DRENRO-709682 format. One record per residue (C-alpha): x, y, z negated; residue in one letter. Coordinates in steps of 0.05 Angstrom, whole numbers, padded with zeros to 5 digits, always signed. Layout:
<recs>
XYZA...
</recs>
This chain:
<recs>
+00545-00085+00490M+00510-00069+00555N+00442-00094+00577Y+00470-00146+00625R+00507-00179+00567Q+00448-00172+00520F+00400-00207+00569A+00450-00258+00593S+00419-00315+00554D+00354-00313+00594L+00348-00364+00650P+00359-00326+00715P+00314-00369+00758G+00255-00364+00710Q+00260-00291+00690T+00213-00237+00715V+00240-00166+00717V+00195-00107+00703F+00215-00036+00722H+00156-00001+00690S+00118-00008+00625V+00053-00015+00663E+00077-00079+00698E+00097-00108+00632N+00031-00091+00598E-00009-00120+00655E+00029-00186+00653T+00020-00192+00577M-00055-00178+00584R-00060-00237+00631A-00036-00280+00573F-00085-00248+00525G-00031-00208+00489V-00046-00136+00470T+00018-00098+00482Q+00015-00022+00486E+00084+00000+00506L+00119+00068+00508R+00189+00082+00531Q+00230+00123+00481L+00301+00115+00509G+00329+00157+00565A+00340+00128+00635G+00309+00076+00680T+00266+00025+00644F+00277-00050+00652R+00248-00110+00617C+00268-00182+00631D+00217-00234+00609M+00206-00309+00613A+00142-00344+00594V+00121-00417+00588R+00049-00437+00578S+00034-00506+00550M-00029-00536+00521P+00000-00534+00451Q+00028-00463+00453A+00056-00406+00494E+00129-00385+00489I+00151-00314+00506F+00223-00289+00511V+00238-00217+00529D+00293-00165+00530R+00285-00089+00535F+00338-00043+00563S+00313+00020+00528K+00287+00043+00462A+00212+00029+00459V+00152+00031+00414T+00102-00026+00419I+00034-00038+00389C+00031-00114+00391L-00025-00163+00376E-00026-00238+00392P-00081-00270+00434P-00149-00278+00401A-00155-00343+00363G-00080-00352+00355S-00023-00341+00306V+00039-00306+00332G+00108-00322+00306L+00160-00272+00329L+00235-00273+00318V+00263-00204+00333P+00332-00189+00359R+00368-00122+00365S+00437-00101+00388A+00440-00048+00333S+00410-00089+00277G+00349-00043+00275R+00280-00070+00294F+00222-00041+00254R+00156-00077+00248C+00103-00036+00213S+00155+00006+00178G+00203-00050+00157E+00269-00070+00188N+00264-00144+00209V+00322-00149+00258A+00357-00215+00276N+00349-00258+00213D+00274-00256+00197K+00209-00281+00227M+00146-00240+00234V+00079-00276+00227I+00017-00244+00259M-00047-00281+00241P-00108-00278+00286D-00133-00207+00291G-00070-00176+00261C-00015-00141+00297G+00046-00098+00284T+00076-00032+00305D+00146-00043+00333I+00199+00011+00341V+00270-00003+00365V+00324+00049+00381P+00363+00012+00435D+00372-00058+00466L+00321-00105+00436S+00281-00168+00449G+00249-00228+00417S+00232-00301+00420E+00159-00313+00403A+00108-00368+00404V+00032-00364+00403S-00002-00423+00370I-00077-00435+00367P-00101-00415+00298R-00135-00481+00284T-00073-00520+00303R-00028-00475+00261F-00074-00485+00201K-00076-00561+00210E+00000-00566+00214M+00010-00519+00155A-00038-00558+00110E-00001-00623+00124V+00071-00599+00128L+00069-00544+00075C+00011-00559+00029P+00036-00514-00027T+00048-00452+00016S-00005-00398+00026V-00015-00374+00097A-00012-00298+00102P-00078-00262+00117E-00044-00203+00150R+00022-00189+00184T+00080-00214+00142A+00155-00221+00146V+00191-00285+00124V+00264-00293+00105E+00296-00361+00102G+00355-00403+00126D+00387-00361+00181V+00421-00420+00213G+00354-00456+00218G+00322-00395+00248L+00376-00390+00302H+00365-00463+00319R+00291-00448+00329L+00311-00391+00376R+00354-00437+00417N+00300-00490+00421A+00251-00439+00448M+00302-00415+00500L+00316-00488+00519E+00242-00502+00531L+00232-00438+00571I+00294-00449+00615S+00268-00510+00651Y+00194-00500+00668P+00198-00547+00727A+00214-00604+00679R+00150-00628+00646P+00153-00612+00572A+00153-00674+00530D+00093-00670+00484E+00133-00696+00426E+00188-00646+00439E+00139-00588+00437V+00103-00613+00376E+00169-00622+00340N+00188-00550+00355L+00122-00524+00329L+00127-00568+00268A+00198-00542+00255A+00173-00470+00260M+00114-00481+00214V+00159-00519+00165T+00211-00463+00166W+00156-00412+00150V+00127-00456+00096G+00192-00474+00062S+00213-00401+00062S+00146-00381+00034S+00153-00433-00021D+00220-00402-00038A+00185-00336-00052G+00212-00301+00010N+00147-00288+00047A+00115-00221+00036R+00063-00179+00071H+00090-00120+00109I+00054-00068+00070T+00105-00012+00073T+00062+00013+00016T-00010+00018+00037R-00012+00094+00030S+00049+00105+00075R+00022+00059+00128S-00047+00092+00125R-00019+00162+00131I+00027+00145+00189A-00028+00109+00227K-00077+00167+00216L-00025+00215+00243A-00014+00172+00304R-00090+00168+00314E-00094+00244+00314F-00037+00251+00363I-00066+00199+00411E-00133+00235+00411E-00108+00307+00415H-00041+00305+00452Y-00071+00342+00512R-00087+00401+00466E-00044+00447+00423V-00023+00403+00364V+00001+00439+00302R+00028+00405+00240I-00027+00435+00197E-00079+00401+00241H-00048+00333+00225I-00041+00350+00152C-00115+00367+00149R-00134+00303+00185F-00091+00258+00140T-00105+00296+00076G-00033+00304+00054V+00019+00359+00053G+00071+00369+00107V+00130+00337+00069R+00090+00275+00052T+00064+00271+00123L+00133+00277+00155Q+00165+00228+00107R+00111+00175+00116C+00112+00181+00191F+00188+00178+00196R+00193+00118+00148E+00139+00079+00185Y+00155+00094+00258F+00228+00113+00252D+00210+00175+00292L+00193+00247+00277T+00123+00271+00293I+00148+00319+00347S+00188+00263+00380D+00128+00217+00381Y+00083+00272+00408L+00132+00286+00464K+00137+00212+00480A+00061+00206+00484V+00055+00267+00530R+00112+00246+00576L+00086+00175+00580D+00016+00197+00597S+00041+00245+00650A+00083+00191+00682R+00025+00142+00683R-00017+00194+00718E+00037+00209+00769L+00045+00135+00784V-00029+00129+00804V-00037+00200+00831A-00079+00212+00892D-00031+00249+00938G-00066+00313+00960A-00111+00318+00899E-00059+00314+00843D+00001+00359+00835K+00059+00353+00786V+00042+00420+00753S-00031+00402+00744T-00015+00334+00713I+00038+00364+00667A-00009+00418+00640V-00065+00368+00633R-00021+00328+00586N-00001+00386+00541G+00065+00399+00576L+00057+00473+00592T+00131+00492+00601N+00140+00463+00671L+00215+00475+00675G+00227+00439+00609R+00178+00384+00630F+00218+00369+00692S+00283+00365+00653V+00254+00322+00597E+00219+00277+00647F+00283+00263+00687R+00322+00252+00623K+00270+00202+00597R+00253+00163+00660F+00314+00172+00705G+00278+00209+00761E+00242+00275+00770S+00166+00281+00767P+00165+00296+00842R+00205+00234+00856E+00155+00192+00816T+00098+00224+00855L+00133+00215+00922A+00146+00142+00908T+00072+00132+00896R+00053+00168+00960R+00101+00127+01002S+00070+00061+00981R
</recs>
């Protein structure tokens, strides 16, 4: 399946196309969504997204053309319900595969680490926390709302109908949304979550607490020190575990090796600097070295492979604006 086919269910007239991760992040921030995005797949990045804001909720539908890693958190004071989709059947949230037939619940203040290896996307809704709680207490009085990010499994056919209902609402933003129609959709989503929870299928995404903790500590170290020389023993000392445990926990949680993640962080940071570079002051070699990429020949090759253009082309595009 190619990307055009994968994203063909989005409404053409209502879809915004992003050609950089920065554009996508900026738009999501405008809606109060924290979305730190890194491109992992090789080639030119593209994201198609449609959004509909209503008093009762906000609906987000997106499709990504490349493998990405995303640190995602819903708007403050809201509960996020996310239905992942993936062409390969792999979509990891906080270390667990949740692709295509599950729903991820992110309570207020909680988020998830997403890693997908190829074409991916989601349908998601953000509901005010107080409204979600009111509906859950009435519609699903016996269920217990999760206190941290959780995955729910339930009737797959019902979940797909919820997907289609979200796509239907987002496809016609010029048509005023009937309040009853929106409330019925939200009620159906909360009921689906509640009935699945009652069936014993809701569980916190813990990935085992120790594995999650070790992987996140390793990421924290990389994010703070990627501009320096990073050795595996440095990360072992910081996380307090041996090399095999460290590598296993990181791979199981992020579906990436430590070296692959470190390279992604360095390349992403270098590209972001090139995009905003000040012509005469910033040079490709200076930016590369500043981001821990000291082999300039390899940097150029890896950069072109990752982003579909050379570092100099990225810099030249910025200067021509």
